[in-house]
N, C-alpha and C positions, 0 to 999 in steps of 0.2 A: 814571515810575510808582513810587509809594511801595511799601515792603514790604507795607503793609496791602492795597494794591490787588492785589499779586501773590497774597497769600493768599486774597483774596476772589474772584479771577478764576474759579477752578474752581466755586465755589459759585454765582456769578452765571450762569455758563454752564449749569450743571445746572438752575437755576431757569428760565432763559429757554428751555431745550430739554428740559424735563421730559417733555413728551408724546412727542417724537421719541425721546428716550433710552429711555423705557419701552417704546415700540413696538419699538425695536431689541433690547432685552433679551428681550421676548416672542417676537420672531421667532427669535432665536438658540435660546431654550429650546424653542420649538416645532419648529424644524429639527432639533435634537439628538434630541428625542423621536421625531419622524417618521422620522429616519434609522434609528434602532434598530428601530422598528416595521416599516419597510419591509424591513430586513435579515431579521428573523424571518419575516415573511410570505412573502417571495420564496423564502427557503431552505426553509421548511417546507411552504408551501401549494402553490406552483406544481408541484412534482413529483407531489403526490398529486392535486390537482384538475384540472390541465391537462396532465399527462403530460410536463412539461419534464424533460429529462435531469437526473438528480440529480447528475451530475458537473459540469454547467454551472451549476446553480442557485447554488452558493456564489460563483462569479465574478460572476453577475448581481447577487446580493445585496450584495456588497461594492462593486461599481461604483455601484449605486443609493444605498447609504449615503453614500459619499463625495460623490456628485453633489448629494445633498440638503443636506449640510453646506456645500458651497461656495456653493450657491444661497442658503441662509439667511444666510451671511456677507455675500454681495454685497448682499442685500436690506437687512440690518441697517445696513450702511455707507451705503446710499442714504438711509435714514431719518435718519441723522446728518448729512446734507447733503453727503456726498461724491458728486461727479458719477459717474454710471454709466460714462461713457466713460473717466474716469480709473481707475476700479476695474478695468475690463477691460484697460486698458493695463498697469496694474501687474501684474495676474494673468498677462497674456501674457509680460511681461518676467520675472516670477518663475518662470513655467512653463518658459521657456527656460533660465534659470539652473539651476533644479532638474533639468531634463532632462540638462543637461551634467554636473552634479555627481552625479547619481544614475543614471548609465547602467546600472549593474548592477541597480538596482531596476526600471527600465523593461524590462530584459532578462528579469527574473523574470516580469513581467506578460506579455510576449510568449511566454515559455516556457510559462506557465500556459495561455494560449489554445491553444497547439499541443498541449499534453498533453490538453486537453479535446477539441480538434477531431480529432486523429488517434487518440486513445484507446489508447495503449499500456498505460495503467493505468486502473482504474476503482475506484470506492468499493466496499469489501468484498473486494477482491482482495489476495492476499499477493504482495508483490514484493520483489526485491532490486535495489538500484541506488545508486550513489554511496556504497558502503560501508555502507549501512543496509538493514535488512530489517524488514518489518512489514506489517500489514494497512492498506490505504489508508482513512483516515477522512474526509479532505476535501482537495480540490484547490482551494486558495485563489488569490487574486489575486497574492500574492507568494510563497507557499510551499505545500508539501504536508504535511499532518499524517498521521503513521502511528502505529500502536499495535503494539508488539512482542508476540511470543507470551508474554512474561513480564509484559505489562501496562505497559510503559514508554511514555511519551509521546515521540515523535520528530517533529521539525520540520526539514525540509530545503528550502532555496530551490529554486524551480522551475527556475532556470537550471542548477543543478548536477545536478538529476535529469534534465533534458532532455539535457544534454551527456554523460551517462554511459550505459553499456550497461545496459538494464533487463531483468531476468529475471522474467517473470510466472509464478508457480507455480499460478495459479488459472484462467488463460484457457482452456486446453485441457480438453476434457471428460474425458480420461483421462490417466494417467501410468504410467510404467514403474517398478516397484519393483525395486531391486537389493539383494539380501541377500548379503553376503560372509561366508563362514565359513572360518576357518583350522583345519585338521585335520592330524594327523600323517601323514607319507607312508606309514606302515605300514597305514593304514586300507584297507579294501576300497572303492576309489573308486566302482566301479559300484553297490555297495549303498548307499553314502552319497548318491550322486546320486539313486538311486531313492527313498530315504527323504525327501530334501528335496523331490523332485518330487511325491511323494504328499501331503506336507503342503500344498504350494501348490495342487494340484488339488482337495484336499478343502475348501478355503476357498471358500465360495459367492461371496465378493466378488471373487475373481480371475476375470478374463474368459477365456473358452475360445478366443477368436479375437483375436490369435494366442495359441496355448497357451503356458503357462509352460515355461521351459527351465532346466536346470542344467548347468553345464560347469565344467571346470577353468580358472580364471582366471590363476593364476600359481603358481610354485614359489619358496618362500622358505626356503633352507637345507633342513632336514628337514621342512618344512611344505608343505602344499598349500592353496591358496585356492580354495574352491568358490564359485561365484556362481550364485544363483538369480535369474532375471528373469521378472517377471510383470506384466501390464497390469491396472490397476484403475481404477475411477472416481476422479477427482481428490479428492473429499472423503474417500475411504477410504484415501488414500495412507499417511499416518502410522500409522493403526491396523493396516493390513495389514502394513506393514513391521515394526512392533514385534512383532506376533503371530507372524509367520512366523520372524523372527529368534529369538525365545524358544523356539518349538516345535522349530525345527531344532537349536538348541544343546542342548536337553534330549535330543532323540533321538540326536544324535551322541555325546553324553556317555554315554548308555546303551549304545550300541554299543561304545564303548571300554572301559567297565567290565564288560561282559558279552559277551565275544567269541563265546561259544557260543550266544548268543541273537540273532544278527544277523537271522535270518529273522523272529523275533518283532517286532523293532524295525521292520522293513520291512513290518509288517502281514501277515506270513506270505506275502509275495509271492515268486514265483520270480524270482531276480535276473536271469534271462535273458528275462523277459517284459517287453515294452515297454509303457509307458503311452501314452495318446493324446498326440501331439505330442512324444514322446521319441525321441531318436536313439540308436542303439547307440554307446557310447563306443569310440573307437579307442585301445586300450591297448597297441598294438604299439610 
């Protein structure tokens, strides 16, 4: 075969197979478009219209997208004259080779299915796991997307998240707020406890059952650590923690700066009068 024949061979092939080549290109383009359309529809429409679990919808959407792309590729190759049996044989061999080479990727898919099935996490929940923390945005086929409280994008492979201990901060309907306050050991401990307890009980977001408590948590040199514990609805956890911490700190500072006005700081309360849920401190 002359050099001219070699140069003209591709042109002659395209001329002889113009229709099949055009059909293959159209199939590939249509498959690509339909895969993207199916992804958007399954992810957005199914949870709203048919009640499909929004945690499972992204996995279904990605599986449908890749399935349509593979089907379009096989169809396009068949238009070009490649036997379907040969295509499936090649795909099978390639799939086996890919499975052996990408075991971690397949493990991520399996872990994603387990995360969706067992539901230790869900979209919209704040979690800590695998050294990352954030609000779950999507549980995908290969990884989970999170958004940190400072707005950072976090992506972690499903396998790493599945193999780690996961702390879910949003799953339970209520949480316990712990506020630690370090004060001098010269302070009137009973009055300081009463002051912190009144601040907690006066907050309407704090639940009355079980009632809030204040106790001596530790002694550090010439300091005492007082700890207030109160149960609140989970969405109110951070606001209540910040508010009680600030109010308690201001009240204790006022006690320290005005020793003669302890009773006023404690809302004119008798230091020997117990509040609901309060225990008499053992100062012996």
